[in-house]
N, C-alpha and C positions, 0 to 999 in steps of 0.2 A: 658551537651546538651544543644543545641543551645534551644532559644527560639524557640515556637515551630510560626509561620508563613505562608500565606495564600503565595498561589505559586504566584501569583502577586505582592504582596508584598514585597517576593524577589526580583523578577526582577525587582521592581523598585529601590530596594537600591543596583542593581549590579552598579560596576565602569563601565560602558561600554565604547570601546575603539572608536578611530575614526576608520571604516571600512578599509583605506589605512595599517593601522600600523598592522590590522589581515592579508590582503593578504601577507603584508612585509613577515611575517611568514612563509609564502611559498613557496618564492623567487617572486612573483607575480609583475612586476616594476609597481610605480609609473606612470602610460600612459595615457591618454585614451585610444593605442592599445590594452592593455589587457582590463581594464573594465570600467564600466560607474555609476557612485553613486548615488541612491537614498537616499536622504538625506545623515545624517553624516556616520548611521549606519549598511547601506545594500549598497552592488553591485553587478552588473549585471556581468558575464563574459565575455568577446566578445568570438564568434566563434572562430574568423579567429588568433585568442590570441591561443588559444586552439590547432588550426591546427599546431604553433610550434613547441608541446610537442612531437608531434607522437613520435618522434624518441624516448625520456625520456623511461626508464624499468615502468613495473606496479609495483605500492606497495602492499600491499598484502591484499588483499579483506577478511575481516570478517561480515558472516552474524548474525546478530541479529536476534531471530526469540523466540518463545514460548509457554506455552500450552495452552492449548482449555480455552479461556476467561470464566472469572464470574465474579458475580456484585462484588467480592471483589479486584479485580484487579490483573496488573499483572507487570506493565509498563515496556513494551518494549520499550518504548520512550528515557525513563527516565532513561534505563539503557544504553539506547545506547550512549545516550548523556556522560551521566557518564563513560562508557567505553574509549569511545575518550579522554576526560580527564585526566581518572587515566593514557590514553597512554604516554600523553603528560605529567604525573608528571613522568614518569616510564625514564625520554629521550626519548622518541619514536614520532617522527613529523609524527602526526594523526591529521584526521579530519574525523567527520560524516556528511553523507550523510542523511536524510531524504524525507519526503514526508510534502507537500505542506497540512499544513487545510482546512479541506470542512467548509462550514458554517452551514453545516447542525446538523452534531452533536456540533460543540459548540454552536447551541441553541438550542442542542435537548436533548441526555441524558449524552454522550461521554462525552464532552466537547472539551476542544480544541487538539493541537498535539505539544505541547513545552517542555514537558518533565514536572519535577516536580520537588520542595522543589532546591535545591541545584544542579543540575544537569538538566541543563536548557537551550534551545535557546532561546535568544533575537534582538531586541525588544519583548516582548511577545504578548504586546496587536495588535503589528502592524499586528506581522506573523498572531496570529491566526484570526483578521479579515481581509479580503480582502488583505493584505502580499503585493507582488507586481502587484495586480494586472491581475497574469496569471491565474486564473483559468477564470475572465472574460472574456478574451478571447480566449479562450474556448469554452465558452459560446456562446459566440456570431459567435465564428468561425460556432460549429454548427447548432447555429439554422441559420445562413446567409445560410446555408445549407437549411434548411426546407423552407426556404422565396423563396427557389429557385426553387425550387420542386411545390408547388404549385400556383408559378407566370407562370411555364412553360404551368401548365395544364389549365391554366385559360386562356392563349395568345395561345391558338390552339390545344397543346400537341400531338408536330408534333413526340414526341418520343413515343406518343400510349401507355404511361404509365396506367397501369390499378388501380384505386385512392384503387382497393380494397388490391391490393401487394405492395401497399408503405409499408418496412419496417423500412423505417429511422421518429425516435419520435423526439420531441426536449426536452430539458430538462433545465436546473437551478440550480445553489447550493441552495436547499433546502429541506429542508425534506417538502413535502405536497403533502399525500394522495390521497386528492382532483383531482390531476392531473392528477393521474396515467392512466386513461381513460376516454378523452372524445372526444367532439363533435365541430366541427371545419369551418369555413366558412359559416358560416349561418348569415340569415338579406337577402337574395336576389342574385341576377344574379351578383350584383356587386359586390361582395365578395367573389366570385368563386364558386366550388360545395359542397357541403355540404360531409362531410368522415369523417369517424373516425381517432380520434387521440391521442396521451399519451405524460405523459413526464416521462424522468427519471432525476434523480442526474446528476451531471454533469459530479462529479466521475466515472460510469457507461457508461457516453460518446464511442463511437469506438476514436473520436477525443484524449481525456484525451491518453485512449492506447498507440494511434499513437503517439501524445507526447512524452508519457515517453521510448518508441522503436524504434524510427527515428535516426538518428544516425548523420543527418546536415539535411539543410533544404531543398536538392533536395530531399534527401529522405522523407522528410516529405511531401513535394507537389506532388510525386508521391505515395505515399501508401491514400493519400486522395484523389486523382484521382481513386485509385480504386478500395473506398469506394461501394458497393452496397447499393443501398439506394432505388430499387424496381422494380417490375416485368413490363416487356409490356405484352397486352393481347396476346400473343401466349407465354407469360410466357419464356419469356427471358431479362436476368440480364440485369440491368440498370445502368451504375457506375456515381460518381460524375463530373468522367471526361467527360459524355455525357452532362453533364450542363454546363461544364466550369467552375467548383466551384472550383477545387484543386485553378485557380493564386489567389482568392480575398482571400480564405479560409487562406491560408500560409501568406498573406501579412499582415491580424488582429494578427497572429503569430508569425511574425517577430522578436519581441522585448521578447516575455513568451519565447522564445524557449532559449534563453542564463540564463547562471544558475545563480540562486541568491545565493548570501554569504556572511553571517550573520555571528554571533558569540553566541559560548555559555559564561554563566556565569562567568568561569575561563579564558574567553578573547582565545579561540580555535577557530578554523574555522570548520564553518557548511555548508554545502552548503543543501540550501531548495528547493527544486526543483519538480513540478509533483505532483499527490497525486491520484489514483487510490483506491478505497476501494479494500479489501485483499476478502471480501466474497461476492463480484459482478463483481468483475475487475479483474487485476491481483497483484496488491496491492503492490507495487514496484515503487520508486524515477525514475527520467528519467534517464536513459543509458548515457544520452549524460553526465551526472551530473556526475553520477559511474565512468566512464571512464575518466574524468574531473580531480575528487580527485586521481585517479590512479598514475594522471601522477604529482599531487601534493603534494603527503604526501608518507610516507613509508607505513602507517597502513587506511585505509578505513574505518571504521565504519557504516551499511547500516544495516536497518531493512526492513521487508517485513511483511504487512498486517495480524492482528488477528492472530491463531496459527499455530503452523508449517503445520500442514493437509492443509491449506488454501495457506496462502503468502511462505511458504519456498518454498514449491511443486510447485507452479508457478513461483515462484523467479528462481528456479532450469530447471523448464519445459520449461518454453517460457523464462522468460526473459535471463540465462544464453543461453540458447539456438539460441538467434535471435543474439545477443551482442557477443557469447562467451565470457563470462568474464566466470572466473572460482574460484571460492572462494578458501581460504584457509583454512577455517575452521569457526564451526558454536559455537552460543551461544543461552543456551536455556533458556528464562527466567521464572523461576518461583516464586512463592511465596507458605507458607506455608499456607498464608488464603484461597487460591485457592485451592491449592488441599486438604485441611480439605471439602470444600465447594465439590467436585470430590468425596467425600467418604462419604458426606451424613448429613453434618452439616448445618444448618438453620446461613446466615447470622449477624443474631443479637448474634447467641451463637459462632462466631470465635473468640471472647476474652478469653473464655475457650481452657485451655489444654486440647486437646485429639489426642494422640498418633494415637491410633486404626485407626480414624479419616485420620488420615494422609498416616499410610500405605494404608488404602484402597485406597484412592485417589491418588496414586503413582502409579497405573496402568495409568494414563492419560500422566505424566511426562514420565513414562516407552516406551508407546508408541510412543511417536514425537523422543523418544531417539533410535527407533529399526528402527523407519520411515525416519529421517538424514541419517544411517550408510547405506540405502539401497542404499545412492547418494554417498557412496565415502569417505564422510568427516570425519574429526576428530573435536569433541566437547568436552563441557564441557558444566556442568549448573550454571547461576546465581540467587542462589538466594537473591532476592529484599526484603530487608529486613524491618518488620513490627513494630513498639513497642512492640505490643502486644505477637511477636516468644516470645518462652519460649527456655529456654538451652536444654531443654530436647528435644523439638520439631527440634530443630537447630541439634543438633547431629544425630537424627533419619533421618533425609532426608539426609546427609552428609553422615551416613553409608549407607542407601537404594540405594543411586544414586556409592556410591564404590563397591558396591555389582556386580555393572553392571560394574563397570570397566571404570564407569567416575566421573570426582572429577569436587564435587560441592562446591563452594567459598561464604563464607557470602558479599553479597553487603548491604552499608551503605550509599550508595552515595546519596540517599534524603536528608540526615540526613548531612553528612562529605562532599561532594561533592568527588572529585578525590581520596583524602585519605581515603573514606570511599570504595574504589574498586580498587586499586593499587594489591591482590591479586589475583583477578579474571584478571586486564590489564599483570598482569605476565605470567599467565597463557595461555593467548590469545599468546602473544609472542613465550612463548614456542612452544606450537604447530605451529602457523605459520613457525616458523625455522626449526621443525622437518620435515617440506613435506613431511608429510605423506598423503595428500590429493590428492587422483587418483577420479575425481570428471567422477560423469556417469549419463546419462540422467535416467527415469524410463521406457517409452520407445523408440523407434526408429521411424524416421520419416517414413521407408514406413507401418510401422504398422498401421492397419483401425482405420478409426474415434472410431466405437463402438469398436474396443478392446480396446483404448486405454482410453476409457472411463472406461470399465472394471479391467482397469489394476490400474489407480487408485481408482476406488471405493474396491478394493479387496487386494492392498497394501498396501494403505496409510487409506483407510474408513474403513477396515477390514469388508466390505460389503459381503454378501452373491451371491446379483443379484442384478442388474441393469435392475429396471424396465421401460421397452420403448416400445408404441405402434406402430402398424404398419406404423401411419403417421410420426413417429421418427426415424423408422427404414430408411423409405423411405428417408426423406429431406438427413439423412446424409451418404447415397447412391447417393444421387442427387448430392453432394458434392463434393463427390468422383470422380464422372464422370467427375462434371466439371473444376477437377483438382486441389481443397483441401485436396488432402487425407493426404497430409506430413503436416498439420499444428497440431500444440499444442492445445492442449484441458487446455479450462479459464472452471474450473467448480465454478457457482454460488448455495451456499448452506449456510444456517444456518453458522456461525462461534463457535455458543454455544456447538455443537457436532460435534462427529466425524461422526454422523450419519444426517440426516437430522430431526431428532426430535429433539429443542432445548433441552428437560427436558432430555435429556438421555445422561447422565454426565459420566465422568469417561472414563474406555477403553470398550467401545459396541463392541459384535461380532451378527454376526448372523443375523444384519438387512438388508437393502434392500433400495436402493439408485432409487428412483425414478425419472425420467424426466419432466419435465414441458411441455418445449418447447427448440428448440436448436436457436440458433442465428447465421449467418454469419459474422464473419469480417473479408474481405476481404483485407480491407484496412492494420489492424493491424496484420494479418494474423496467427488468430487464432478462433478455435471454443468455441461459449458461452455456453455452458449446462445447463438451470439453472432448479434446483431441489427444490421438496415438495413448501414450502410455503415460499421460499426468492422470496424479492421484490424490483424493480431495483429504485424505487422509494419510498423511507423510510418514515414513517409518522413521526411525534413526539409524544411522552411518554404523558402521562395522567399529567403532570405537566413537562413541558419544563424547557431546563436552562434559556430561554429567560428571563423567571417570574422574573426570580432576577438578570440579567444584566442591567445597569442602567449607566447614568453619575452623581458622587455626585455632592455637591455644590462646588470644584476644578473643577470639569471638568474630572477630571479621572473615571476612568471604573472600576466598579465595579459587581463582580459575575463572574467574566469570569474566568475560572480554565482550 
């Protein structure tokens, strides 16, 4: 057994290769036409080069999702990285497509998003801290639009914007609850007209959603122009294009839209691009990155945020619907620790063997398995191994999955890298080669907006009802009358439960889905439905990770994980 080291120690000891060598594995020519380097170990792939690959057949798309998250951890990103390494280990040409980490979780509670143990993407510190600046470009583009709105009002308000009906907030890439609701333009006439405003986190920005769903720069510019920013005094919608904002905003995103390519610890290619959260946005990396991967490799492993009820559902119903992507199979990541928590075990008692709790908590995994099957996709389960897992618990979980006709593979990629996940890799190849995928959406475009919400609530969450007051229902009807009936639904709710109550573990039935507000994302082309107490600007925990992050005497980062 390897000596136990922190993720950052393992990453620092990696034998990182020049990025042109990683690109060579994908047959990308070592030319400025194909990519541009950011230092020695990161590259941005040029969209013009990707256009030359359109004639090539697509590889197999593998979605990695997970059970409902718990404080015990599931390891979805780690498993995605390990699986791609494992596929390469057994002789397949594979790359992993991931989201970029947000500084909010990095300095908050969840930590970074570069994987862990011996299944990481590197350079880990750079990826978790600013990376290539894409998030800053998205933040700047978003806030440019905010500035243009207030500037337009200041200089006469030709569009007759009703300052009470401005729906475009500002954003920043950090958790800061104090900025959720604020007053701006204070200090007298020279500073404009005082009004209420607020901040969302950058990953909840509609610009982030558009960035990850657009197909090219022209599509990006068109979608930005279609963003609904406010309503006039006679309640007519006002769009970003009415302020001529789409041009300068696209300029700010011109470099960011190029996919970033790095490598895993085992020097296999990794594309990391875009980063919407799965609990408040659609939770998937960019369409441009995923499609690039499918042209460059035979297998593309990608992930969707949080549990399958959020990330996977949105991956299918939003990302695949908008991009015509068709997954070949799905991997659901589960840990024995997390399933025992769903079975009622406290975190401090997880080290003790408890088969009964495992069996009780299995209903959470079973629910996710049932849901994935509704989309017509074959699946397999990855048991992300922890040292405290006992042989009896492992055997019990494998048998429980077998009883549902699903194979479960014990995965030790965190400890052993690709060598520890070869069984899962072989299973994924088998599922893909069987061509049994009969992918379908959960609802049709023509279904009413409220019925789409009900379908997700009842089919995926197993809720009995959707609670929406008259104002919400009338708002949905007004969107339909305005021509938005065909848009998919993006539900924002807690990631910790199928319900809107984060304390309700396992697989609850008979609960309700209360809608707090709805937001039209006319540029991203979906309707955001905010449920329960979920916040689009998170707060920091009582003891944030930031308290332990610092530079040591050698100038190295400590405390980042």
